[in-house]
LOSEVEX-688921 format. One record per residue (C-alpha): residue in three letters; z, x, y; residue number from 1. Coordinates in nm, 4 decimals, padded with zeros to 6 digits. Layout:
<nodes>
  residu        zz        xx        yy  num
     ALA         Z         X         Y  NUM
...
</nodes>
This chain:
<nodes>
  residu        zz        xx        yy  num
     MET   03.8755   08.3339   11.7083    1
     LYS   03.7443   07.9920   11.6203    2
     ARG   03.9014   07.8076   11.3362    3
     ILE   03.6738   07.7464   11.0322    4
     ARG   03.6557   07.3849   10.9345    5
     PRO   03.7524   07.3054   10.5730    6
     PHE   03.4153   07.1542   10.4787    7
     VAL   03.2277   07.4599   10.6125    8
     LEU   03.4537   07.6871   10.4096    9
     LEU   03.3955   07.4734   10.1005   10
     ALA   03.0169   07.4870   10.1523   11
     ILE   03.0256   07.8663   10.1854   12
     LEU   03.2371   07.9009   09.8716   13
     MET   02.9988   07.6768   09.6767   14
     LEU   02.7020   07.8925   09.7799   15
     ILE   02.8577   08.2220   09.6729   16
     SER   03.0305   08.1051   09.3555   17
     PRO   02.8347   08.1188   09.0305   18
     LEU   02.7006   07.7831   08.9229   19
     PRO   02.7806   07.6665   08.5707   20
     SER   02.4821   07.7058   08.3422   21
     SER   02.3162   07.3837   08.2387   22
     HIS   02.3098   07.4827   07.8699   23
     ALA   02.6885   07.5226   07.8584   24
     SER   02.7553   07.1517   07.8284   25
     SER   02.4475   07.0089   07.6611   26
     PRO   02.0781   07.0828   07.6369   27
     LEU   01.8479   06.8984   07.8717   28
     ARG   01.6004   06.7975   07.6049   29
     TYR   01.6401   06.7302   07.2360   30
     HIS   01.3361   06.7453   07.0085   31
     THR   01.3104   06.5111   06.7101   32
     TYR   01.2152   06.6690   06.3769   33
     MET   01.2805   06.3937   06.1253   34
     VAL   01.3377   06.0191   06.1367   35
     ALA   01.4335   05.8356   05.8181   36
     VAL   01.5768   05.5076   05.6983   37
     ILE   01.8413   05.5755   05.4357   38
     GLU   02.1054   05.4031   05.2297   39
     ALA   02.4140   05.6241   05.2266   40
     PHE   02.7726   05.6326   05.1045   41
     VAL   03.0230   05.7051   05.3847   42
     GLU   03.2373   05.9949   05.2618   43
     ASP   03.4433   06.0798   05.5713   44
     ILE   03.4871   06.0091   05.9428   45
     ARG   03.6707   06.2671   06.1530   46
     LEU   03.7059   06.4047   06.5057   47
     VAL   03.5949   06.7634   06.5659   48
     ASP   03.6452   06.9960   06.8625   49
     ILE   03.3265   07.1261   07.0174   50
     SER   03.2960   07.4315   07.2347   51
     PRO   03.1514   07.4108   07.5838   52
     MET   03.0062   07.7619   07.5528   53
     GLY   02.6334   07.8125   07.5645   54
     PRO   02.4257   07.8818   07.2543   55
     HIS   02.3978   08.2552   07.3224   56
     GLU   02.7612   08.3310   07.4046   57
     SER   02.9788   08.4823   07.1389   58
     SER   03.3470   08.4056   07.0947   59
     ARG   03.4310   08.7494   07.2395   60
     GLU   03.2637   08.6593   07.5686   61
     ARG   03.4743   08.3494   07.6217   62
     SER   03.7770   08.3768   07.8432   63
     PRO   04.1219   08.3091   07.6941   64
     ARG   04.1380   07.9842   07.8933   65
     SER   03.8018   07.8550   07.7711   66
     GLY   03.9727   07.6243   07.5222   67
     GLU   04.0575   07.4005   07.8152   68
     GLY   03.6985   07.2744   07.8262   69
     MET   03.6897   07.1790   07.4584   70
     GLY   03.5544   06.8357   07.3887   71
     LYS   03.5593   06.6116   07.0832   72
     VAL   03.2857   06.4415   06.8857   73
     GLN   03.2984   06.2230   06.5799   74
     LYS   03.1434   06.3630   06.2607   75
     ILE   03.0476   06.1137   05.9904   76
     SER   02.9772   06.2596   05.6456   77
     LEU   02.7213   06.0672   05.4404   78
     LYS   02.5901   06.1099   05.0852   79
     ILE   02.2365   05.9729   05.0488   80
     VAL   02.2089   05.7001   04.7868   81
     LYS   01.8418   05.6221   04.8572   82
     VAL   01.5744   05.7365   05.1003   83
     GLU   01.3912   05.4176   05.1907   84
     LYS   01.1367   05.5553   05.4360   85
     ILE   01.0619   05.8792   05.6175   86
     GLU   00.8993   05.7839   05.9475   87
     LEU   00.8562   06.1359   06.0855   88
     ASN   00.8894   06.4779   05.9258   89
     ARG   00.8218   06.7973   06.1185   90
     THR   01.0663   07.0123   05.9176   91
     GLY   00.8530   07.1112   05.6230   92
     SER   01.1196   06.9801   05.3838   93
     LEU   01.2405   06.6411   05.2707   94
     ILE   01.5734   06.4717   05.2235   95
     HIS   01.6565   06.3346   04.8794   96
     GLN   01.9020   06.1151   04.6944   97
     GLY   02.2291   06.3069   04.6546   98
     ASP   02.1869   06.5161   04.9730   99
     SER   02.4714   06.5177   05.2246  100
     LEU   02.4265   06.4610   05.5973  101
     GLU   02.6751   06.4991   05.8786  102
     VAL   02.5950   06.2564   06.1594  103
     THR   02.7270   06.3314   06.5079  104
     ASN   02.8521   06.0525   06.7346  105
     GLN   02.9188   06.1773   07.0881  106
     TYR   03.0445   05.8414   07.2141  107
     LEU   03.4066   05.8115   07.1073  108
     ASP   03.4399   05.4846   07.2986  109
     GLN   03.2390   05.3212   07.0184  110
     LYS   03.3957   05.2809   06.6776  111
     PRO   03.1807   05.2688   06.3635  112
     PRO   03.1539   04.9224   06.2028  113
     PHE   03.2104   05.0820   05.8609  114
     ALA   03.4804   05.2829   05.6866  115
     PRO   03.4844   05.5652   05.4330  116
     GLY   03.3976   05.4301   05.0886  117
     GLU   03.1362   05.1827   05.2141  118
     THR   02.7602   05.2105   05.1707  119
     ILE   02.5377   05.1579   05.4735  120
     ARG   02.1649   05.1238   05.5432  121
     VAL   02.0796   05.3070   05.8636  122
     ARG   01.8056   05.4861   06.0544  123
     VAL   01.8822   05.8505   06.1363  124
     ARG   01.7071   06.1321   06.3178  125
     LEU   01.7340   06.5092   06.3050  126
     VAL   01.7308   06.6767   06.6480  127
     LEU   01.7464   07.0278   06.7865  128
     PRO   01.7394   07.1539   07.1470  129
     GLU   01.4454   07.3846   07.0686  130
     GLU   01.0733   07.3239   07.0570  131
     ARG   01.0387   07.5008   06.7207  132
     TYR   01.2404   07.3869   06.4222  133
     ASP   01.4703   07.6440   06.2649  134
     ARG   01.6627   07.5170   05.9634  135
     GLN   01.9278   07.7893   06.0216  136
     ASP   01.9989   07.6866   06.3834  137
     PRO   02.3607   07.5631   06.3947  138
     ARG   02.2820   07.3357   06.6904  139
     LYS   02.0701   07.0967   06.4844  140
     GLN   02.2277   06.7525   06.4521  141
     TRP   02.1729   06.4230   06.2759  142
     TRP   02.2174   06.1145   06.4953  143
     PHE   02.2132   05.7452   06.4156  144
     PHE   01.8882   05.6221   06.5681  145
     PRO   01.8620   05.2437   06.5996  146
     GLN   01.5097   05.1018   06.6229  147
     SER   01.5921   04.9579   06.9677  148
     GLU   01.6867   05.2964   07.1199  149
     PRO   01.4204   05.4978   07.3035  150
     GLU   01.3863   05.8573   07.1871  151
     GLY   01.4830   05.9879   07.5308  152
     ILE   01.6637   06.3102   07.6044  153
     LEU   02.0203   06.2135   07.5201  154
     PRO   02.1958   06.0825   07.2083  155
     PRO   02.1405   05.7083   07.1579  156
     ARG   02.3958   05.5218   07.3686  157
     LEU   02.4380   05.2425   07.1120  158
     PRO   02.4336   05.4378   06.7846  159
     PHE   02.5867   05.1671   06.5631  160
     THR   02.3448   04.8836   06.6412  161
     GLY   02.1044   04.7688   06.3741  162
     MET   02.2870   04.9184   06.0772  163
     GLU   02.3765   04.7167   05.7710  164
     ILE   02.6770   04.7495   05.5423  165
     VAL   02.5354   04.7219   05.1913  166
     ARG   02.8559   04.7309   04.9877  167
</nodes>
């Protein structure tokens, strides 16, 4: 019997093994539902574990070892002091002074130029990986959205550019 070469065996295994679903790690396209320039008080900055499971999987369907794929993101809690301008609103509702936002920063290699207790002026956007906005969808996120960043399909790579520390 001929001996199977390692790369042939690997190719066969790759063909018969299930491929990871693309929605398990991140959606391919985010849709923007609101863009606003706000002045906000920074309440908290913390790291949060995120699950690699897809949007339609329940916790019962995850394997006991699924925690190994957990990632981290930075969550920045803001309290709106003033809404300076709403550039886009496809949500049917508005944001107001006194509302709280939780901004997600996926790039932990970049540290915010502000600290809790400071007030910042920043442009933010509300995104969701669905074509229709659903205010109850837990996947909706606020991102910092500098004027220089293209809308694109991924979170802005330089989220902290263009913001101003007010006090």
